[in-house]
C-alpha positions as CSV (number, residue, x, y, z in Angstrom):
1,M,70.4,62.4,69.4
2,T,67.7,59.8,69.1
3,Q,68.2,56.9,71.6
4,K,69.4,53.7,70.1
5,I,67.1,50.7,70.1
6,Q,69.0,47.6,71.2
7,A,68.1,43.9,70.8
8,V,65.9,42.2,73.4
9,R,67.9,40.8,76.3
10,G,68.8,37.2,75.5
11,M,68.0,37.5,71.8
12,N,71.3,37.8,70.0
13,D,72.4,39.0,66.6
14,I,74.6,36.6,64.6
15,L,77.1,38.8,62.8
16,P,78.9,38.1,59.4
17,S,82.1,37.2,61.4
18,E,80.2,34.3,62.9
19,T,77.6,33.2,60.3
20,H,80.2,31.1,58.4
21,R,80.5,28.9,61.4
22,W,76.7,28.4,61.5
23,Q,76.6,27.7,57.8
24,A,79.4,25.1,58.1
25,F,77.6,23.4,61.0
26,E,74.2,23.4,59.2
27,A,75.9,21.9,56.1
28,I,77.4,19.1,58.1
29,V,74.1,18.4,59.8
30,R,72.1,18.4,56.6
31,E,74.4,16.0,54.9
32,H,74.6,13.7,57.9
33,L,70.9,13.4,58.3
34,A,70.4,12.7,54.6
35,H,72.7,9.7,55.1
36,Y,70.2,8.4,57.6
37,A,67.2,9.0,55.3
38,Y,65.8,11.9,57.3
39,R,63.8,14.6,55.4
40,E,63.4,18.2,56.5
41,I,60.1,19.7,57.7
42,R,59.5,23.4,58.4
43,F,56.7,24.7,60.6
44,P,55.7,28.0,62.1
45,I,57.4,29.6,65.1
46,V,54.0,30.7,66.4
47,E,51.5,28.0,67.5
48,K,48.3,27.9,69.5
49,T,49.2,27.9,73.2
50,A,47.0,24.9,73.7
51,L,49.4,22.8,71.7
52,F,52.2,23.2,74.2
53,K,49.9,23.0,77.3
54,R,48.6,19.7,76.0
55,G,51.9,18.4,74.5
56,V,54.6,19.6,76.8
57,G,52.5,19.5,80.0
58,E,51.0,22.3,82.0
59,V,53.0,21.4,85.1
60,T,56.4,22.1,83.5
61,D,58.8,25.0,83.8
62,I,58.3,25.7,80.1
63,V,54.6,26.2,80.3
64,E,54.4,27.6,83.8
65,K,57.3,30.1,83.6
66,E,59.1,30.3,80.2
67,M,56.7,30.6,77.3
68,Y,56.2,33.9,75.4
69,T,52.4,33.9,75.2
70,F,50.1,36.6,73.9
71,D,46.5,37.1,72.6
72,D,46.2,38.0,69.0
73,R,43.6,40.4,67.7
74,N,40.9,37.7,67.7
75,G,41.6,37.0,71.3
76,E,43.2,33.6,70.6
77,S,46.1,32.7,72.8
78,L,49.3,32.1,70.8
79,S,52.8,31.2,71.9
80,L,56.3,31.4,70.4
81,R,57.4,27.8,70.2
82,P,59.5,26.8,73.2
83,E,60.5,23.4,71.8
84,G,60.1,21.7,68.5
85,T,58.6,18.2,68.9
86,A,55.0,19.4,69.6
87,G,54.9,21.6,66.5
88,C,56.4,18.8,64.4
89,V,53.8,16.3,65.6
90,R,51.0,18.9,65.0
91,A,52.2,19.4,61.4
92,A,52.6,15.7,60.7
93,V,49.1,14.9,62.0
94,E,47.5,17.9,60.3
95,H,48.9,16.9,56.9
96,G,48.3,13.1,57.2
97,L,52.0,12.2,57.3
98,L,51.7,9.5,60.0
99,H,48.7,7.4,59.0
100,N,50.2,3.9,58.5
101,Q,53.5,5.5,57.5
102,I,57.0,5.6,58.8
103,Q,58.5,9.0,58.8
104,R,62.0,10.2,59.5
105,L,61.9,14.0,59.9
106,W,64.2,16.8,61.0
107,Y,64.0,20.6,61.4
108,M,66.1,23.5,62.4
109,G,65.4,27.0,63.7
110,P,64.8,29.4,66.5
111,L,62.9,28.6,69.8
112,F,62.0,31.0,72.6
113,R,62.0,30.7,76.4
114,H,61.9,33.5,78.9
115,E,64.7,32.5,81.3
116,R,67.8,34.1,82.7
117,P,70.3,34.5,79.8
118,Q,73.8,33.0,80.4
119,K,76.5,31.4,78.3
120,G,74.9,28.9,76.0
121,R,71.4,29.7,77.3
122,Y,69.4,32.4,75.6
123,R,65.8,33.6,75.3
124,Q,66.0,33.1,71.5
125,F,68.0,30.0,70.8
126,H,68.4,27.5,68.0
127,Q,68.0,23.8,67.8
128,V,68.1,20.9,65.3
129,G,65.4,18.4,66.0
130,V,65.3,14.8,64.7
131,E,62.0,12.8,65.0
132,A,61.2,9.2,63.9
133,F,57.6,8.0,63.7
134,G,55.9,4.7,63.3
135,M,58.6,2.4,64.7
136,D,58.3,0.8,68.1
137,S,61.4,-1.3,67.9
138,P,64.3,-0.5,70.3
139,M,66.5,-0.6,67.2
140,I,65.3,2.9,66.2
141,D,66.2,4.2,69.7
142,A,69.7,2.8,69.3
143,E,70.1,4.1,65.7
144,L,69.1,7.6,66.8
145,I,71.7,7.6,69.5
146,A,74.2,6.2,67.0
147,L,73.3,9.0,64.6
148,S,74.1,11.6,67.2
149,A,77.4,9.8,68.2
150,S,78.6,9.7,64.6
151,L,77.7,13.4,64.2
152,W,79.9,14.3,67.1
153,K,82.8,12.7,65.2
154,K,82.1,14.7,62.1
155,L,82.0,17.9,64.2
156,G,85.3,17.0,66.0
157,I,83.7,16.9,69.5
158,A,83.4,13.2,70.2
159,E,86.0,13.5,73.0
160,S,84.1,16.4,74.6
161,V,80.7,14.8,75.2
162,T,79.4,11.8,77.2
163,L,76.1,9.9,77.0
164,E,73.7,9.2,79.9
165,I,70.6,7.0,79.4
166,N,67.7,5.9,81.4
167,T,64.2,4.5,80.9
168,L,60.9,5.8,82.1
169,G,59.1,2.6,81.1
170,S,55.5,2.3,79.9
171,F,52.7,4.6,81.1
172,E,51.5,1.9,83.5
173,S,55.0,1.4,85.1
174,R,55.5,5.1,85.2
175,Q,52.3,5.5,87.1
176,R,53.4,2.9,89.7
177,Y,56.7,4.7,90.0
178,R,55.0,8.0,90.4
179,E,53.1,6.7,93.4
180,K,56.3,5.4,95.0
181,L,57.9,8.8,94.5
182,I,55.0,10.7,96.1
183,A,55.2,8.4,99.1
184,Y,59.0,8.7,99.4
185,F,59.1,12.5,99.0
186,S,56.1,13.0,101.3
187,G,58.2,11.4,103.9
188,H,61.0,13.9,103.3
189,I,58.9,17.0,102.8
190,D,61.1,19.2,105.0
191,A,64.0,18.5,102.6
192,L,62.1,19.7,99.5
193,D,62.4,23.2,98.1
194,E,59.4,25.3,97.1
195,D,59.3,24.1,93.5
196,S,59.6,20.4,94.5
197,R,56.7,20.7,97.1
198,R,54.6,22.3,94.4
199,R,55.3,19.5,92.0
200,L,54.9,16.7,94.5
201,Q,51.4,15.7,93.5
202,S,51.4,16.9,89.9
203,N,54.8,15.9,88.5
204,P,57.0,14.1,91.1
205,L,59.4,12.8,88.5
206,R,60.6,16.4,87.9
207,I,61.9,16.5,91.5
208,L,64.5,14.0,90.5
209,D,65.8,16.4,87.9
210,S,66.2,19.3,90.4
211,K,69.3,21.5,89.9
212,N,69.2,22.6,93.5
213,P,72.4,21.2,95.2
214,D,70.6,21.1,98.6
215,M,68.2,18.5,97.1
216,K,70.9,16.1,96.0
217,A,70.9,13.9,99.1
218,V,67.1,13.3,99.0
219,T,67.0,12.7,95.3
220,V,69.9,10.2,95.4
221,G,67.9,8.2,98.0
222,A,64.7,8.1,96.0
223,P,63.3,4.9,94.6
224,K,64.7,3.9,91.1
225,M,62.6,3.6,88.0
226,L,64.3,0.4,87.0
227,D,62.7,-1.3,90.0
228,S,59.2,-0.4,88.9
229,L,59.4,-1.5,85.2
230,D,57.1,-4.1,83.8
231,E,58.6,-6.9,81.8
232,A,58.0,-5.4,78.4
233,S,59.7,-2.2,79.4
234,K,62.7,-4.1,80.8
235,V,63.0,-6.0,77.6
236,H,62.9,-2.8,75.5
237,F,65.5,-1.0,77.5
238,D,67.8,-4.1,77.8
239,R,67.7,-4.4,74.0
240,V,68.6,-0.7,73.5
241,C,71.6,-1.1,75.9
242,A,72.7,-4.3,74.1
243,L,72.6,-2.6,70.7
244,L,74.6,0.3,72.0
245,D,77.1,-2.1,73.4
246,E,77.4,-3.9,70.1
247,L,77.9,-0.5,68.4
248,G,80.7,0.4,70.8
249,I,78.9,3.4,72.1
250,T,79.9,4.2,75.7
251,Y,77.1,5.3,78.0
252,T,76.3,5.7,81.7
253,L,73.0,4.7,83.3
254,N,71.5,7.6,85.2
255,P,68.4,6.6,87.2
256,N,67.6,10.3,87.9
257,L,67.5,11.3,84.2
258,V,63.8,12.0,83.5
259,R,63.8,14.9,81.0
260,G,61.8,18.0,81.6
261,L,58.8,17.3,79.3
262,D,55.7,15.2,80.1
263,Y,55.5,13.3,76.9
264,Y,58.6,11.0,77.3
265,C,58.4,7.3,78.0
266,H,60.8,4.3,77.8
267,T,64.3,5.4,76.5
268,V,65.5,8.9,77.5
269,F,69.1,10.1,76.9
270,E,71.3,13.2,77.2
271,W,74.7,14.1,75.7
272,T,76.5,16.3,78.1
273,T,79.9,18.1,78.4
274,N,82.0,19.5,81.2
275,E,83.4,22.3,79.0
276,L,80.4,24.7,79.1
277,G,79.9,25.2,82.8
278,A,76.4,24.9,84.1
279,Q,74.9,24.5,80.6
280,G,76.3,21.1,80.0
281,T,73.5,19.4,78.0
282,V,74.1,19.7,74.3
283,C,71.6,17.1,73.0
284,A,68.7,15.3,74.6
285,G,65.7,13.2,73.7
286,G,63.9,9.9,74.0
287,R,60.8,8.0,73.1
288,Y,57.3,9.6,73.3
289,D,54.8,7.0,72.1
290,A,51.7,8.7,73.5
291,L,52.2,12.2,72.1
292,V,50.8,11.8,68.6
293,E,47.5,10.4,70.0
294,Q,47.5,13.1,72.7
295,L,47.6,15.8,70.0
296,G,44.7,14.3,68.0
297,G,46.4,11.7,65.8
298,R,46.2,7.9,65.8
299,A,48.4,6.1,68.3
300,T,51.9,6.2,66.8
301,P,55.2,5.2,68.3
302,A,57.8,8.0,68.1
303,V,61.3,8.8,69.3
304,G,63.5,11.8,68.7
305,F,66.0,14.3,70.1
306,A,67.0,18.0,69.8
307,M,70.5,19.5,69.9
308,G,71.3,23.1,70.9
309,I,73.2,24.8,68.1
310,E,74.7,27.6,70.2
311,R,76.1,25.2,72.7
312,L,77.5,22.9,70.1
313,L,79.2,25.8,68.3
314,L,80.9,26.7,71.6
315,L,82.6,23.2,71.4
316,C,83.3,23.1,67.6
317,E,86.1,24.6,65.6
318,L,84.6,25.1,62.2
319,G,86.3,27.0,59.5
320,D,84.8,29.2,56.8
321,T,83.6,26.9,54.0
322,S,81.8,29.6,51.9
323,P,83.5,30.6,48.6
324,A,85.6,33.7,49.0
325,P,85.8,36.2,46.1
326,E,88.6,35.4,43.7
327,A,88.9,38.9,42.3
328,Y,87.9,42.5,43.1
329,F,86.6,44.6,40.2
330,L,87.6,48.3,40.2
331,L,85.4,50.4,37.9
332,L,86.8,53.9,37.3
333,G,84.2,56.2,36.0
334,E,80.5,56.1,35.2
335,S,81.0,55.2,31.6
336,V,82.6,51.8,32.4
337,Q,80.1,50.7,35.0
338,A,77.7,48.8,32.6
339,A,80.5,47.0,30.9
340,G,82.1,46.1,34.2
341,L,78.9,44.8,35.8
342,T,78.2,42.7,32.6
343,M,81.7,41.1,32.7
344,A,81.3,40.4,36.4
345,E,78.1,38.6,35.8
346,Q,79.8,36.5,33.1
347,L,82.6,35.6,35.5
348,R,80.2,34.6,38.3
349,S,78.2,32.5,35.8
350,S,81.5,30.7,35.1
351,G,81.9,29.9,38.8
352,V,84.2,32.7,39.8
353,P,83.2,34.5,43.0
354,I,83.9,38.2,42.4
355,Q,83.3,41.5,44.3
356,V,82.6,44.7,42.4
357,D,83.4,48.0,43.9
358,C,80.2,50.0,43.6
359,T,81.4,53.1,45.5
360,G,82.6,55.1,42.4
361,G,85.7,56.1,44.4
362,S,89.2,57.0,43.2
363,L,91.7,54.4,42.0
364,K,93.6,54.7,45.3
365,S,90.6,54.3,47.5
366,Q,89.3,51.3,45.5
367,M,92.8,49.6,45.6
368,K,92.8,50.0,49.4
369,K,89.5,48.2,49.6
370,A,90.7,45.5,47.1
371,D,93.8,44.8,49.2
372,A,91.8,44.7,52.4
373,S,89.3,42.2,51.0
374,G,91.9,39.5,50.8
375,V,91.3,38.6,47.1
376,A,94.0,37.2,44.9
377,Y,93.5,39.7,42.0
378,A,92.4,43.2,41.3
379,L,90.7,43.8,37.9
380,I,90.9,47.4,36.8
381,L,88.6,48.9,34.2
382,G,88.9,52.6,33.3
383,E,87.8,54.6,30.3
384,N,91.0,54.1,28.4
385,E,90.8,50.3,29.0
386,L,87.2,50.2,27.9
387,K,88.0,52.0,24.6
388,A,90.8,49.5,23.9
389,G,88.6,46.6,24.9
390,E,91.0,45.6,27.6
391,V,91.2,45.2,31.4
392,I,94.2,45.3,33.8
393,V,94.8,42.2,36.0
394,K,96.9,42.9,39.0
395,P,98.0,40.1,41.4
396,L,97.7,41.1,45.0
397,R,99.0,38.1,46.9
398,D,102.1,36.9,45.0
399,E,105.0,38.1,42.9
400,G,103.2,37.8,39.6
401,K,103.3,40.8,37.2
402,Q,100.5,43.0,36.3
403,K,99.1,42.3,32.8
404,T,96.6,43.7,30.4
405,V,94.2,41.2,28.7
406,A,91.2,41.4,26.4
407,L,87.9,42.4,28.1
408,S,86.3,39.0,27.4
409,L,85.6,35.9,29.4
410,K,88.2,33.4,28.3
411,P,91.3,35.7,28.6
412,L,90.1,36.9,32.0
413,L,89.6,33.3,33.3
414,E,93.1,32.4,32.0
415,A,94.6,35.5,33.6
416,I,93.2,34.7,37.1
417,K,94.2,31.0,36.8
418,C,90.7,29.7,36.8
419,V,91.0,27.5,33.7
């Protein structure tokens, strides 16, 4: 027997028994974002590797360890997208969407990172990204957080998530803070793990975000970003916090929250849960005012976030919102197939979901499938019925009696209680 080919580890199939939950989630998100005037943008899953090196940062886990990178036939280095913001900015700059314009954009789709698969963390995973361009006011920071908070209510998970926020300040204040961190961690070099020592000079802020429990004592004692902020950065962050207070959104200040990507500045935030074990972050983002210029556009203030669909679905209880077939059409014999398919198309055009048995099996076998499908009615068309211009309507879920009606649209709609 030929050996079966299985899916790549960490890249999962989404089967029909689960896709209805994805569809319900996606429908809620689309409607919710439309209420905030966000428009969808779609961009490729493959980009030039330079985009992520320049945008995400070369000294990050994503670029150093996790990207799926390959050379194409022309020798150009390409990568599967490991995150969405860089691609969204590239597309917006390339197509002139940001020049003296305010844009509210969102996207949804697969991303790829080569890391150890575990619950809620996969090598192909899916995110919804939300990005706002052209607004430097702290009000848009607060509105984006409010947007996410109200989405959790619609998804029924508001009690399962908590909000942490911090500020990274301006580029200048971040540079001052960086120097303080290098000095502090250099004095505690023996307490640093290998990754942190490697990052000490290149990206010391990432040491604060270490998941190594042995590093907790040294990171807790590190200098705080809030003590290095310039006045403008303090004013911006204080206003964000004041707006969240006015909106009644509860949050915790986390001075060690830095996010894993180099492009962040000022406000950063994460929504986390205790219900998913180690993979507790379900949504994260912040402000990235320098990224557009860094990727070749004009200086443009920007803020956004991304939410992990797989992780959110682990928290949500979403039912099947897709229309189920109302009737199952049994066609008995080749001579009735054309008439049956024609009538089924008329019923569907009238808004009735209907499943046609295309197996050509016996009455008994088709009835078994009709009953197993869960529909309310079986429509039976055989050669005798076709000659008489009739069809049998048999209720499958109640005590109603089987009846024979004319093989035309209005009598059939009346028989299955659709008018």
